[in-house]
Each structure stands twice: as C-alpha cells, then as structure tokens.
DOSEVEX-973001 format. One line per field, with one value per atom (N, C-alpha, C): residue number from 0; residue in three letters; atom name; z, y, x. Coordinates in steps of 0.1 Angstrom, whole numbers. Layout:
N
num: (NUM | ...);
residuo: (ALA | ...);
atomo: (CA | ...);
Z: (Z | ...);
Y: (Y | ...);
X: (X | ...);
//
This chain:
210
num: (0 | 0 | 0 | 1 | 1 | 1 | 2 | 2 | 2 | 3 | 3 | 3 | 4 | 4 | 4 | 5 | 5 | 5 | 6 | 6 | 6 | 7 | 7 | 7 | 8 | 8 | 8 | 9 | 9 | 9 | 10 | 10 | 10 | 11 | 11 | 11 | 12 | 12 | 12 | 13 | 13 | 13 | 14 | 14 | 14 | 15 | 15 | 15 | 16 | 16 | 16 | 17 | 17 | 17 | 18 | 18 | 18 | 19 | 19 | 19 | 20 | 20 | 20 | 21 | 21 | 21 | 22 | 22 | 22 | 23 | 23 | 23 | 24 | 24 | 24 | 25 | 25 | 25 | 26 | 26 | 26 | 27 | 27 | 27 | 28 | 28 | 28 | 29 | 29 | 29 | 30 | 30 | 30 | 31 | 31 | 31 | 32 | 32 | 32 | 33 | 33 | 33 | 34 | 34 | 34 | 35 | 35 | 35 | 36 | 36 | 36 | 37 | 37 | 37 | 38 | 38 | 38 | 39 | 39 | 39 | 40 | 40 | 40 | 41 | 41 | 41 | 42 | 42 | 42 | 43 | 43 | 43 | 44 | 44 | 44 | 45 | 45 | 45 | 46 | 46 | 46 | 47 | 47 | 47 | 48 | 48 | 48 | 49 | 49 | 49 | 50 | 50 | 50 | 51 | 51 | 51 | 52 | 52 | 52 | 53 | 53 | 53 | 54 | 54 | 54 | 55 | 55 | 55 | 56 | 56 | 56 | 57 | 57 | 57 | 58 | 58 | 58 | 59 | 59 | 59 | 60 | 60 | 60 | 61 | 61 | 61 | 62 | 62 | 62 | 63 | 63 | 63 | 64 | 64 | 64 | 65 | 65 | 65 | 66 | 66 | 66 | 67 | 67 | 67 | 68 | 68 | 68 | 69 | 69 | 69 | 70 | 70 | 70 | 71 | 71 | 71 | 72 | 72 | 72 | 73 | 73 | 73 | 74 | 74 | 74 | 75 | 75 | 75 | 76 | 76 | 76 | 77 | 77 | 77 | 78 | 78 | 78 | 79 | 79 | 79 | 80 | 80 | 80 | 81 | 81 | 81 | 82 | 82 | 82 | 83 | 83 | 83 | 84 | 84 | 84 | 85 | 85 | 85 | 86 | 86 | 86 | 87 | 87 | 87 | 88 | 88 | 88 | 89 | 89 | 89 | 90 | 90 | 90 | 91 | 91 | 91 | 92 | 92 | 92 | 93 | 93 | 93 | 94 | 94 | 94 | 95 | 95 | 95 | 96 | 96 | 96 | 97 | 97 | 97 | 98 | 98 | 98 | 99 | 99 | 99 | 100 | 100 | 100 | 101 | 101 | 101 | 102 | 102 | 102 | 103 | 103 | 103 | 104 | 104 | 104 | 105 | 105 | 105 | 106 | 106 | 106 | 107 | 107 | 107 | 108 | 108 | 108 | 109 | 109 | 109 | 110 | 110 | 110 | 111 | 111 | 111 | 112 | 112 | 112 | 113 | 113 | 113 | 114 | 114 | 114 | 115 | 115 | 115 | 116 | 116 | 116 | 117 | 117 | 117 | 118 | 118 | 118 | 119 | 119 | 119 | 120 | 120 | 120 | 121 | 121 | 121 | 122 | 122 | 122 | 123 | 123 | 123 | 124 | 124 | 124 | 125 | 125 | 125 | 126 | 126 | 126 | 127 | 127 | 127 | 128 | 128 | 128 | 129 | 129 | 129 | 130 | 130 | 130 | 131 | 131 | 131 | 132 | 132 | 132 | 133 | 133 | 133 | 134 | 134 | 134 | 135 | 135 | 135 | 136 | 136 | 136 | 137 | 137 | 137 | 138 | 138 | 138 | 139 | 139 | 139 | 140 | 140 | 140 | 141 | 141 | 141 | 142 | 142 | 142 | 143 | 143 | 143 | 144 | 144 | 144 | 145 | 145 | 145 | 146 | 146 | 146 | 147 | 147 | 147 | 148 | 148 | 148 | 149 | 149 | 149 | 150 | 150 | 150 | 151 | 151 | 151 | 152 | 152 | 152 | 153 | 153 | 153 | 154 | 154 | 154 | 155 | 155 | 155 | 156 | 156 | 156 | 157 | 157 | 157 | 158 | 158 | 158 | 159 | 159 | 159 | 160 | 160 | 160 | 161 | 161 | 161 | 162 | 162 | 162 | 163 | 163 | 163 | 164 | 164 | 164 | 165 | 165 | 165 | 166 | 166 | 166 | 167 | 167 | 167 | 168 | 168 | 168 | 169 | 169 | 169 | 170 | 170 | 170 | 171 | 171 | 171 | 172 | 172 | 172 | 173 | 173 | 173 | 174 | 174 | 174 | 175 | 175 | 175 | 176 | 176 | 176 | 177 | 177 | 177 | 178 | 178 | 178 | 179 | 179 | 179 | 180 | 180 | 180 | 181 | 181 | 181 | 182 | 182 | 182 | 183 | 183 | 183 | 184 | 184 | 184 | 185 | 185 | 185 | 186 | 186 | 186 | 187 | 187 | 187 | 188 | 188 | 188 | 189 | 189 | 189 | 190 | 190 | 190 | 191 | 191 | 191 | 192 | 192 | 192 | 193 | 193 | 193 | 194 | 194 | 194 | 195 | 195 | 195 | 196 | 196 | 196 | 197 | 197 | 197 | 198 | 198 | 198 | 199 | 199 | 199 | 200 | 200 | 200 | 201 | 201 | 201 | 202 | 202 | 202 | 203 | 203 | 203 | 204 | 204 | 204 | 205 | 205 | 205 | 206 | 206 | 206 | 207 | 207 | 207 | 208 | 208 | 208 | 209 | 209 | 209);
residuo: (MET | MET | MET | ALA | ALA | ALA | PHE | PHE | PHE | PRO | PRO | PRO | ALA | ALA | ALA | ILE | ILE | ILE | LYS | LYS | LYS | LEU | LEU | LEU | THR | THR | THR | TYR | TYR | TYR | PHE | PHE | PHE | ASP | ASP | ASP | PHE | PHE | PHE | ALA | ALA | ALA | ALA | ALA | ALA | ARG | ARG | ARG | GLY | GLY | GLY | GLU | GLU | GLU | THR | THR | THR | THR | THR | THR | ARG | ARG | ARG | LEU | LEU | LEU | PRO | PRO | PRO | LEU | LEU | LEU | VAL | VAL | VAL | ILE | ILE | ILE | GLY | GLY | GLY | ASP | ASP | ASP | VAL | VAL | VAL | PRO | PRO | PRO | PHE | PHE | PHE | GLU | GLU | GLU | ASP | ASP | ASP | GLU | GLU | GLU | ARG | ARG | ARG | LEU | LEU | LEU | GLN | GLN | GLN | ARG | ARG | ARG | GLU | GLU | GLU | ASP | ASP | ASP | TRP | TRP | TRP | PRO | PRO | PRO | ALA | ALA | ALA | LEU | LEU | LEU | LYS | LYS | LYS | ALA | ALA | ALA | SER | SER | SER | MET | MET | MET | PRO | PRO | PRO | TYR | TYR | TYR | LYS | LYS | LYS | LYS | LYS | LYS | LEU | LEU | LEU | PRO | PRO | PRO | VAL | VAL | VAL | MET | MET | MET | THR | THR | THR | VAL | VAL | VAL | ASP | ASP | ASP | GLY | GLY | GLY | HIS | HIS | HIS | VAL | VAL | VAL | LEU | LEU | LEU | CYS | CYS | CYS | GLN | GLN | GLN | SER | SER | SER | LEU | LEU | LEU | ALA | ALA | ALA | ILE | ILE | ILE | SER | SER | SER | ARG | ARG | ARG | TYR | TYR | TYR | ALA | ALA | ALA | GLY | GLY | GLY | LYS | LYS | LYS | LEU | LEU | LEU | ALA | ALA | ALA | GLY | GLY | GLY | LEU | LEU | LEU | TYR | TYR | TYR | PRO | PRO | PRO | LEU | LEU | LEU | ASP | ASP | ASP | ASN | ASN | ASN | HIS | HIS | HIS | VAL | VAL | VAL | ASP | ASP | ASP | ALA | ALA | ALA | CYS | CYS | CYS | ARG | ARG | ARG | VAL | VAL | VAL | ASP | ASP | ASP | GLU | GLU | GLU | ILE | ILE | ILE | GLY | GLY | GLY | ASP | ASP | ASP | PHE | PHE | PHE | PHE | PHE | PHE | GLU | GLU | GLU | ASP | ASP | ASP | ILE | ILE | ILE | VAL | VAL | VAL | HIS | HIS | HIS | THR | THR | THR | ILE | ILE | ILE | MET | MET | MET | ALA | ALA | ALA | VAL | VAL | VAL | LEU | LEU | LEU | HIS | HIS | HIS | GLU | GLU | GLU | THR | THR | THR | ASP | ASP | ASP | ALA | ALA | ALA | VAL | VAL | VAL | LYS | LYS | LYS | LYS | LYS | LYS | GLU | GLU | GLU | THR | THR | THR | LEU | LEU | LEU | LYS | LYS | LYS | THR | THR | THR | GLN | GLN | GLN | LEU | LEU | LEU | LYS | LYS | LYS | THR | THR | THR | ASP | ASP | ASP | LYS | LYS | LYS | LEU | LEU | LEU | PRO | PRO | PRO | GLU | GLU | GLU | MET | MET | MET | LEU | LEU | LEU | THR | THR | THR | MET | MET | MET | LEU | LEU | LEU | GLU | GLU | GLU | PRO | PRO | PRO | ARG | ARG | ARG | VAL | VAL | VAL | ALA | ALA | ALA | SER | SER | SER | THR | THR | THR | SER | SER | SER | LEU | LEU | LEU | LYS | LYS | LYS | GLY | GLY | GLY | PRO | PRO | PRO | TRP | TRP | TRP | PHE | PHE | PHE | LEU | LEU | LEU | ASP | ASP | ASP | LYS | LYS | LYS | ILE | ILE | ILE | THR | THR | THR | MET | MET | MET | ALA | ALA | ALA | ASP | ASP | ASP | LEU | LEU | LEU | VAL | VAL | VAL | ILE | ILE | ILE | TYR | TYR | TYR | ASN | ASN | ASN | LEU | LEU | LEU | VAL | VAL | VAL | ARG | ARG | ARG | SER | SER | SER | PHE | PHE | PHE | LYS | LYS | LYS | THR | THR | THR | PRO | PRO | PRO | PHE | PHE | PHE | PHE | PHE | PHE | LYS | LYS | LYS | GLN | GLN | GLN | LEU | LEU | LEU | GLU | GLU | GLU | ILE | ILE | ILE | PRO | PRO | PRO | THR | THR | THR | ASP | ASP | ASP | ILE | ILE | ILE | SER | SER | SER | ASP | ASP | ASP | LYS | LYS | LYS | TYR | TYR | TYR | THR | THR | THR | ARG | ARG | ARG | LEU | LEU | LEU | HIS | HIS | HIS | GLU | GLU | GLU | ILE | ILE | ILE | TYR | TYR | TYR | ASP | ASP | ASP | ALA | ALA | ALA | VAL | VAL | VAL | ALA | ALA | ALA | SER | SER | SER | HIS | HIS | HIS | PRO | PRO | PRO | LYS | LYS | LYS | VAL | VAL | VAL | ALA | ALA | ALA | ALA | ALA | ALA | TRP | TRP | TRP | ASN | ASN | ASN | LEU | LEU | LEU | ALA | ALA | ALA | HIS | HIS | HIS | LYS | LYS | LYS);
atomo: (N | CA | C | N | CA | C | N | CA | C | N | CA | C | N | CA | C | N | CA | C | N | CA | C | N | CA | C | N | CA | C | N | CA | C | N | CA | C | N | CA | C | N | CA | C | N | CA | C | N | CA | C | N | CA | C | N | CA | C | N | CA | C | N | CA | C | N | CA | C | N | CA | C | N | CA | C | N | CA | C | N | CA | C | N | CA | C | N | CA | C | N | CA | C | N | CA | C | N | CA | C | N | CA | C | N | CA | C | N | CA | C | N | CA | C | N | CA | C | N | CA | C | N | CA | C | N | CA | C | N | CA | C | N | CA | C | N | CA | C | N | CA | C | N | CA | C | N | CA | C | N | CA | C | N | CA | C | N | CA | C | N | CA | C | N | CA | C | N | CA | C | N | CA | C | N | CA | C | N | CA | C | N | CA | C | N | CA | C | N | CA | C | N | CA | C | N | CA | C | N | CA | C | N | CA | C | N | CA | C | N | CA | C | N | CA | C | N | CA | C | N | CA | C | N | CA | C | N | CA | C | N | CA | C | N | CA | C | N | CA | C | N | CA | C | N | CA | C | N | CA | C | N | CA | C | N | CA | C | N | CA | C | N | CA | C | N | CA | C | N | CA | C | N | CA | C | N | CA | C | N | CA | C | N | CA | C | N | CA | C | N | CA | C | N | CA | C | N | CA | C | N | CA | C | N | CA | C | N | CA | C | N | CA | C | N | CA | C | N | CA | C | N | CA | C | N | CA | C | N | CA | C | N | CA | C | N | CA | C | N | CA | C | N | CA | C | N | CA | C | N | CA | C | N | CA | C | N | CA | C | N | CA | C | N | CA | C | N | CA | C | N | CA | C | N | CA | C | N | CA | C | N | CA | C | N | CA | C | N | CA | C | N | CA | C | N | CA | C | N | CA | C | N | CA | C | N | CA | C | N | CA | C | N | CA | C | N | CA | C | N | CA | C | N | CA | C | N | CA | C | N | CA | C | N | CA | C | N | CA | C | N | CA | C | N | CA | C | N | CA | C | N | CA | C | N | CA | C | N | CA | C | N | CA | C | N | CA | C | N | CA | C | N | CA | C | N | CA | C | N | CA | C | N | CA | C | N | CA | C | N | CA | C | N | CA | C | N | CA | C | N | CA | C | N | CA | C | N | CA | C | N | CA | C | N | CA | C | N | CA | C | N | CA | C | N | CA | C | N | CA | C | N | CA | C | N | CA | C | N | CA | C | N | CA | C | N | CA | C | N | CA | C | N | CA | C | N | CA | C | N | CA | C | N | CA | C | N | CA | C | N | CA | C | N | CA | C | N | CA | C | N | CA | C | N | CA | C | N | CA | C | N | CA | C | N | CA | C | N | CA | C | N | CA | C | N | CA | C | N | CA | C | N | CA | C | N | CA | C | N | CA | C | N | CA | C | N | CA | C | N | CA | C | N | CA | C | N | CA | C | N | CA | C | N | CA | C | N | CA | C | N | CA | C | N | CA | C | N | CA | C | N | CA | C | N | CA | C | N | CA | C | N | CA | C | N | CA | C | N | CA | C | N | CA | C | N | CA | C | N | CA | C | N | CA | C | N | CA | C | N | CA | C | N | CA | C | N | CA | C | N | CA | C | N | CA | C | N | CA | C | N | CA | C | N | CA | C | N | CA | C | N | CA | C);
Z: (-214 | -208 | -217 | -220 | -224 | -219 | -221 | -211 | -220 | -209 | -219 | -223 | -233 | -241 | -227 | -228 | -218 | -222 | -219 | -224 | -210 | -210 | -196 | -204 | -196 | -203 | -191 | -195 | -186 | -194 | -186 | -191 | -195 | -206 | -212 | -199 | -190 | -182 | -171 | -162 | -152 | -142 | -129 | -118 | -114 | -112 | -106 | -120 | -134 | -143 | -143 | -141 | -140 | -134 | -122 | -111 | -118 | -127 | -135 | -145 | -156 | -164 | -162 | -153 | -152 | -151 | -140 | -140 | -151 | -161 | -173 | -181 | -181 | -190 | -181 | -170 | -166 | -167 | -167 | -167 | -183 | -189 | -206 | -213 | -202 | -204 | -216 | -228 | -236 | -232 | -235 | -233 | -242 | -244 | -251 | -242 | -245 | -237 | -242 | -239 | -244 | -233 | -241 | -235 | -240 | -228 | -230 | -231 | -238 | -235 | -226 | -216 | -209 | -214 | -230 | -235 | -239 | -239 | -242 | -231 | -220 | -206 | -204 | -206 | -203 | -211 | -223 | -233 | -228 | -220 | -219 | -203 | -197 | -179 | -177 | -185 | -178 | -182 | -190 | -196 | -187 | -177 | -167 | -156 | -150 | -138 | -127 | -122 | -110 | -113 | -132 | -136 | -130 | -132 | -130 | -135 | -137 | -144 | -136 | -135 | -149 | -147 | -157 | -157 | -169 | -164 | -172 | -176 | -192 | -197 | -198 | -196 | -196 | -200 | -212 | -223 | -220 | -225 | -223 | -210 | -198 | -184 | -180 | -178 | -173 | -159 | -157 | -138 | -135 | -124 | -121 | -106 | -98 | -85 | -93 | -92 | -93 | -84 | -74 | -65 | -68 | -69 | -77 | -90 | -99 | -113 | -112 | -104 | -103 | -96 | -86 | -79 | -91 | -99 | -108 | -114 | -118 | -132 | -124 | -111 | -106 | -105 | -100 | -101 | -114 | -124 | -139 | -138 | -135 | -138 | -130 | -123 | -109 | -99 | -100 | -89 | -75 | -72 | -60 | -53 | -41 | -33 | -34 | -41 | -40 | -28 | -21 | -15 | 1 | 2 | 17 | 20 | 22 | 28 | 37 | 43 | 51 | 43 | 36 | 24 | 16 | 11 | 3 | 12 | 26 | 33 | 32 | 34 | 37 | 22 | 12 | -4 | -4 | 2 | 2 | 10 | 21 | 30 | 23 | 20 | 9 | 1 | -9 | -17 | -9 | 1 | 8 | 13 | 15 | 21 | 12 | 2 | -12 | -19 | -13 | -16 | -4 | 7 | 17 | 13 | 10 | 4 | -5 | -17 | -30 | -24 | -18 | -9 | -6 | 5 | 15 | 4 | -8 | -19 | -27 | -31 | -41 | -33 | -18 | -10 | -13 | -13 | -14 | -28 | -36 | -53 | -55 | -48 | -50 | -43 | -34 | -24 | -32 | -34 | -39 | -33 | -22 | -16 | -15 | -22 | -30 | -11 | -4 | 9 | 17 | 18 | 24 | 20 | 2 | -3 | -3 | 2 | -1 | 17 | 25 | 40 | 39 | 30 | 30 | 22 | 11 | 3 | 13 | 22 | 33 | 44 | 46 | 57 | 50 | 37 | 31 | 28 | 23 | 23 | 30 | 44 | 56 | 65 | 65 | 80 | 75 | 66 | 63 | 57 | 45 | 33 | 41 | 49 | 58 | 63 | 75 | 83 | 77 | 68 | 62 | 52 | 47 | 45 | 56 | 65 | 79 | 83 | 85 | 86 | 74 | 65 | 54 | 52 | 56 | 53 | 61 | 77 | 88 | 83 | 77 | 74 | 63 | 50 | 38 | 45 | 54 | 59 | 66 | 72 | 82 | 76 | 64 | 56 | 46 | 50 | 40 | 42 | 30 | 33 | 23 | 18 | 9 | -4 | -8 | -21 | -21 | -31 | -33 | -30 | -29 | -30 | -17 | -17 | -4 | 4 | -4 | -1 | -7 | -11 | -17 | -32 | -39 | -52 | -57 | -67 | -68 | -70 | -64 | -63 | -64 | -63 | -66 | -55 | -42 | -34 | -36 | -46 | -51 | -60 | -71 | -81 | -76 | -68 | -60 | -52 | -46 | -40 | -52 | -63 | -74 | -79 | -80 | -88 | -75 | -63 | -51 | -57 | -55 | -57 | -69 | -78 | -91 | -94 | -91 | -89 | -85 | -72 | -66 | -74 | -84 | -86 | -100 | -105 | -118 | -116 | -125 | -122 | -120 | -115 | -118 | -105 | -97 | -85 | -81 | -96 | -95 | -93 | -94 | -88 | -73 | -67 | -55 | -46 | -54 | -50 | -37 | -45 | -34 | -39 | -33 | -35 | -42 | -55 | -59 | -54 | -43 | -31 | -22 | -18 | -8 | -2 | -12 | -4 | -4 | -8 | -11 | 4 | 12 | 25 | 29 | 20 | 27 | 21 | 27 | 23 | 11 | 19 | 17 | 1 | 8 | -7 | -20 | -18 | -29 | -36 | -23 | -31 | -41 | -36 | -42 | -57 | -56 | -69 | -78 | -74 | -82 | -86 | -82 | -84 | -94 | -93 | -103 | -118 | -113 | -126 | -135 | -130 | -137 | -143 | -140 | -142 | -158 | -165 | -180 | -189 | -185 | -189 | -186 | -177 | -169 | -179 | -176 | -183 | -198 | -204 | -223 | -219 | -212 | -213 | -212 | -198 | -198 | -210 | -215 | -227 | -238 | -240 | -254 | -248 | -233 | -233 | -225 | -230 | -221 | -224);
Y: (-178 | -178 | -172 | -188 | -184 | -174 | -163 | -157 | -158 | -156 | -159 | -143 | -142 | -132 | -123 | -112 | -104 | -92 | -88 | -74 | -63 | -51 | -45 | -32 | -31 | -22 | -10 | 0 | 13 | 22 | 36 | 46 | 54 | 63 | 72 | 81 | 76 | 79 | 70 | 77 | 65 | 60 | 67 | 63 | 48 | 40 | 28 | 21 | 21 | 14 | 12 | 24 | 22 | 13 | 9 | 1 | -12 | -16 | -29 | -29 | -17 | -18 | -17 | -11 | -8 | -21 | -34 | -43 | -52 | -51 | -60 | -49 | -38 | -31 | -40 | -33 | -33 | -52 | -59 | -77 | -78 | -71 | -74 | -88 | -83 | -92 | -86 | -92 | -83 | -82 | -71 | -72 | -61 | -61 | -51 | -40 | -27 | -19 | -8 | -15 | -10 | 6 | 16 | 27 | 33 | 35 | 42 | 57 | 63 | 78 | 79 | 88 | 89 | 88 | 95 | 96 | 79 | 72 | 59 | 51 | 53 | 46 | 45 | 55 | 49 | 37 | 36 | 27 | 12 | 12 | 0 | -4 | 6 | 3 | -10 | -10 | -24 | -37 | -37 | -47 | -54 | -48 | -48 | -56 | -65 | -74 | -64 | -56 | -48 | -32 | -28 | -17 | -7 | -11 | -3 | -6 | -2 | -3 | -1 | -9 | -17 | -29 | -35 | -47 | -57 | -66 | -77 | -89 | -91 | -104 | -111 | -124 | -133 | -146 | -147 | -161 | -162 | -148 | -147 | -146 | -149 | -150 | -135 | -129 | -115 | -116 | -105 | -108 | -90 | -89 | -77 | -71 | -60 | -51 | -48 | -38 | -32 | -38 | -41 | -49 | -63 | -70 | -85 | -83 | -76 | -77 | -74 | -61 | -53 | -66 | -75 | -81 | -93 | -98 | -108 | -107 | -91 | -86 | -86 | -84 | -81 | -97 | -107 | -120 | -128 | -121 | -122 | -118 | -105 | -99 | -102 | -112 | -112 | -101 | -91 | -81 | -83 | -97 | -98 | -115 | -108 | -117 | -134 | -141 | -155 | -166 | -166 | -175 | -168 | -154 | -152 | -144 | -153 | -147 | -135 | -131 | -118 | -107 | -111 | -95 | -95 | -109 | -105 | -99 | -98 | -88 | -79 | -72 | -60 | -55 | -61 | -53 | -52 | -62 | -62 | -46 | -48 | -35 | -21 | -17 | -4 | -6 | -16 | -12 | -11 | -17 | -17 | -2 | 3 | 17 | 28 | 24 | 31 | 34 | 21 | 23 | 33 | 28 | 36 | 51 | 54 | 72 | 74 | 66 | 67 | 68 | 65 | 61 | 73 | 80 | 90 | 102 | 102 | 111 | 112 | 100 | 99 | 105 | 103 | 106 | 120 | 128 | 140 | 148 | 141 | 145 | 140 | 130 | 124 | 132 | 138 | 149 | 158 | 158 | 166 | 180 | 180 | 193 | 203 | 212 | 221 | 228 | 229 | 238 | 228 | 218 | 207 | 203 | 201 | 195 | 205 | 219 | 227 | 224 | 223 | 219 | 206 | 196 | 183 | 188 | 195 | 195 | 203 | 214 | 219 | 208 | 204 | 190 | 182 | 176 | 167 | 172 | 185 | 188 | 196 | 197 | 203 | 194 | 180 | 174 | 157 | 155 | 140 | 135 | 140 | 136 | 138 | 148 | 150 | 138 | 132 | 126 | 113 | 107 | 94 | 94 | 102 | 101 | 100 | 110 | 109 | 93 | 87 | 71 | 64 | 68 | 58 | 58 | 72 | 75 | 62 | 63 | 56 | 43 | 34 | 22 | 13 | 28 | 26 | 23 | 31 | 34 | 21 | 15 | 5 | -9 | -6 | -22 | -19 | -5 | -1 | -10 | -12 | -21 | -11 | -17 | -11 | -8 | 3 | 6 | 17 | 20 | 28 | 22 | 8 | 0 | -3 | -5 | -8 | -21 | -32 | -43 | -46 | -54 | -54 | -54 | -53 | -54 | -45 | -41 | -33 | -44 | -38 | -49 | -37 | -46 | -37 | -27 | -28 | -17 | -6 | -7 | 4 | 12 | -1 | 8 | 18 | 9 | 16 | 28 | 34 | 46 | 53 | 52 | 59 | 65 | 56 | 61 | 72 | 67 | 75 | 92 | 89 | 106 | 111 | 102 | 107 | 114 | 106 | 114 | 129 | 128 | 142 | 152 | 151 | 159 | 162 | 155 | 160 | 166 | 172 | 177 | 169 | 156 | 145 | 147 | 156 | 162 | 175 | 181 | 198 | 202 | 196 | 200 | 202 | 193 | 192 | 201 | 209 | 220 | 211 | 199 | 192 | 199 | 208 | 212 | 201 | 203 | 190 | 190 | 197 | 195 | 189 | 182 | 176 | 165 | 161 | 147 | 147 | 162 | 164 | 164 | 164 | 162 | 148 | 139 | 126 | 122 | 118 | 116 | 101 | 90 | 76 | 75 | 81 | 79 | 88 | 97 | 108 | 95 | 92 | 82 | 72 | 65 | 52 | 60 | 72 | 76 | 77 | 85 | 87 | 78 | 65 | 53 | 44 | 44 | 42 | 48 | 61 | 71 | 71 | 69 | 66 | 54 | 43 | 30 | 31 | 27 | 26 | 24 | 13 | 8 | 17 | 21 | 30 | 45 | 46 | 63 | 62 | 53 | 50 | 51 | 43 | 39 | 57 | 63 | 76 | 86 | 86 | 92 | 88 | 77 | 73 | 74 | 76 | 80 | 91 | 106 | 115 | 124);
X: (46 | 32 | 21 | 11 | -2 | -9 | -14 | -23 | -38 | -49 | -58 | -64 | -79 | -82 | -89 | -84 | -89 | -92 | -107 | -113 | -116 | -106 | -115 | -121 | -134 | -140 | -143 | -140 | -142 | -143 | -145 | -143 | -130 | -131 | -118 | -111 | -109 | -98 | -91 | -86 | -77 | -89 | -88 | -96 | -92 | -106 | -105 | -100 | -102 | -98 | -82 | -78 | -63 | -53 | -61 | -54 | -57 | -63 | -63 | -57 | -57 | -47 | -34 | -27 | -10 | -4 | -11 | -6 | -4 | -17 | -15 | -3 | -3 | 8 | 22 | 23 | 35 | 42 | 30 | 34 | 34 | 32 | 30 | 19 | 7 | -4 | -12 | -15 | -24 | -35 | -43 | -58 | -63 | -74 | -84 | -85 | -84 | -87 | -101 | -110 | -125 | -127 | -129 | -131 | -144 | -151 | -164 | -164 | -172 | -176 | -190 | -190 | -198 | -215 | -215 | -227 | -236 | -223 | -228 | -231 | -227 | -231 | -242 | -253 | -270 | -273 | -272 | -276 | -271 | -258 | -251 | -253 | -258 | -256 | -265 | -279 | -285 | -280 | -272 | -263 | -253 | -251 | -242 | -244 | -235 | -241 | -246 | -236 | -239 | -242 | -248 | -247 | -237 | -227 | -216 | -201 | -192 | -180 | -168 | -155 | -150 | -155 | -155 | -161 | -148 | -143 | -138 | -142 | -138 | -139 | -131 | -128 | -119 | -119 | -118 | -119 | -136 | -144 | -157 | -163 | -158 | -166 | -161 | -172 | -177 | -174 | -163 | -155 | -161 | -165 | -170 | -159 | -164 | -158 | -146 | -139 | -128 | -119 | -120 | -107 | -108 | -115 | -114 | -110 | -110 | -105 | -93 | -90 | -77 | -66 | -70 | -62 | -62 | -68 | -67 | -55 | -59 | -45 | -33 | -34 | -19 | -12 | -22 | -17 | -13 | -20 | -14 | 0 | 2 | 12 | 25 | 22 | 33 | 34 | 23 | 27 | 19 | 14 | 8 | 16 | 15 | 20 | 13 | 20 | 8 | 15 | 25 | 32 | 32 | 33 | 33 | 22 | 14 | -5 | 0 | 6 | 6 | 12 | 21 | 25 | 12 | 4 | -10 | -21 | -21 | -31 | -22 | -11 | -8 | -11 | -7 | -13 | -26 | -35 | -51 | -53 | -46 | -52 | -49 | -38 | -39 | -50 | -53 | -65 | -75 | -78 | -91 | -94 | -83 | -83 | -87 | -78 | -81 | -94 | -100 | -119 | -125 | -119 | -127 | -122 | -113 | -109 | -120 | -120 | -131 | -146 | -148 | -162 | -165 | -154 | -158 | -156 | -151 | -152 | -165 | -166 | -182 | -193 | -196 | -206 | -208 | -197 | -196 | -201 | -197 | -197 | -211 | -218 | -235 | -241 | -236 | -249 | -256 | -268 | -278 | -286 | -282 | -288 | -272 | -272 | -266 | -257 | -267 | -258 | -253 | -258 | -249 | -239 | -237 | -228 | -216 | -218 | -206 | -202 | -207 | -203 | -192 | -203 | -196 | -180 | -181 | -169 | -156 | -160 | -152 | -146 | -155 | -150 | -141 | -143 | -136 | -122 | -118 | -109 | -97 | -106 | -99 | -94 | -108 | -109 | -105 | -114 | -113 | -104 | -101 | -88 | -78 | -74 | -60 | -61 | -71 | -71 | -69 | -74 | -70 | -56 | -53 | -38 | -30 | -32 | -24 | -24 | -34 | -34 | -29 | -30 | -22 | -4 | 0 | 10 | 20 | 17 | 26 | 27 | 10 | 10 | 17 | 21 | 27 | 45 | 48 | 59 | 66 | 56 | 58 | 65 | 63 | 67 | 81 | 86 | 95 | 105 | 111 | 126 | 137 | 146 | 155 | 148 | 147 | 143 | 128 | 120 | 110 | 96 | 97 | 81 | 80 | 65 | 61 | 64 | 68 | 74 | 85 | 95 | 109 | 105 | 97 | 96 | 81 | 82 | 67 | 56 | 43 | 35 | 20 | 9 | -3 | -5 | 3 | 1 | 6 | 19 | 23 | 13 | 9 | 1 | -12 | -16 | -27 | -24 | -14 | -6 | -6 | 3 | 2 | -10 | -22 | -31 | -41 | -39 | -45 | -40 | -24 | -17 | -20 | -21 | -23 | -37 | -46 | -60 | -60 | -54 | -55 | -46 | -36 | -26 | -32 | -42 | -53 | -59 | -69 | -80 | -94 | -92 | -102 | -112 | -107 | -120 | -121 | -119 | -121 | -130 | -143 | -158 | -157 | -150 | -148 | -140 | -132 | -121 | -112 | -110 | -99 | -83 | -75 | -64 | -52 | -48 | -41 | -27 | -25 | -11 | -15 | -29 | -30 | -22 | -19 | -9 | 5 | 8 | 23 | 31 | 26 | 37 | 38 | 29 | 33 | 44 | 56 | 71 | 70 | 63 | 61 | 53 | 42 | 30 | 37 | 46 | 51 | 62 | 71 | 82 | 75 | 66 | 62 | 56 | 47 | 41 | 54 | 65 | 75 | 79 | 84 | 86 | 78 | 65 | 57 | 58 | 56 | 58 | 69 | 81 | 91 | 95 | 86 | 87 | 86 | 96 | 93 | 82 | 75 | 61 | 54 | 52 | 40 | 42 | 55 | 58 | 52 | 57 | 51 | 39 | 33 | 17 | 11 | 17 | 11 | 12 | 24 | 26 | 15 | 13 | 4 | -10 | -14 | -27 | -29 | -20 | -22 | -40);
//
C-alpha cells in the first residue's frame, strides 16, 4: 500500500502526540516525527492554525486537532473499525472520554490562583480522577471478548487507554502530585495497558524514545 507523505509535529514527549505516533508505528506507516523543544514553541505558535499542537501535514495539507488526526492515523494503520459503525462509536467514546480527563487535569494545571490551585489539586487526585476512572473501567470491560483488547483485536481505543495509564505512571503530572498508582486498581485498564506495552513494535518504539 502506498502511503501519503506524513509529518507529525509535536513536542518531544508522549502525551497527546503519542496517540497519533503509535498507530503509525504499529501499522508500519512511514512518517516524519518532528519534535519541538519547549523553547522553540513561542516563535512557532502563531503559524499554527489553532495555535496549538499536535499538527499533522499530509501530502502538504495541514490537519489539526488531536482526536481528528489520531483517528486518521488509526484508519491508515487498520486500527479503526471502518465497517462496523457501532464499534467505531465505541472506539470514539474512549477517545472522547480521554479528552474529558485531559481537560479536567489541564484546568487544574492552568489555574493561576495559588491557593485555589492547591484545593483543586487535592480534589483532582482524591475525587475527580478516581470518579472518572471508576466510570471508565466498566465501559471498557463491557465490550471484553477473549483476549486483552477492548474489541476483538487491537484498536485506537487500546492505544488511548495505554496512553492514559502511561501518563499516570510517569512523572508527567508530577507538579499536580497525582499518585503514580492512581490507576492501578482498575483491572481492565491495566490489562490493556500491559498488552499494548508488550506489543513488539510499541516496545521497540519506547526503547528508542526513552
């Protein structure tokens, strides 16, 4: 299969960008992985259509919004249900809820009132995130078939779940004091996380991008 010329522009860490990188890696879709340093961003921000990243360039066409470009990557890689609209909606549901979680976290991260921020940090780690993960776990478990995946084979939903759990396990949210074990008790989330982490192409990618 002939693939278009793809360049993904994001920062030099995982976060939202990894949900687009990983399907391309798993699907053997060639792409240029452009990684910006934080100090380079202010000079480039105004040139981006929505003044944020990630941005994907496909045969010269600039595509934006992390959910849109990750779904496009998933379709190219064969990790998105094209013929079953119900399954496609299920996969989208997980991606959309991931964004809900990210927005909840970012609202606290961007709080400028120091006193209020401390209160929000406590609420985030003791109430908000446990509540959201408790809602997500049965939704993920509800479609379980034989094997570790969300559906009958690996899809974008699995990569989203992997990226979510991985974000908690790393120091990415260290300044918010979110416990790195906050997701540990959610069995299905971790079963999927472990399955993706042990995928040979993902393992090789992670080894090359420590």
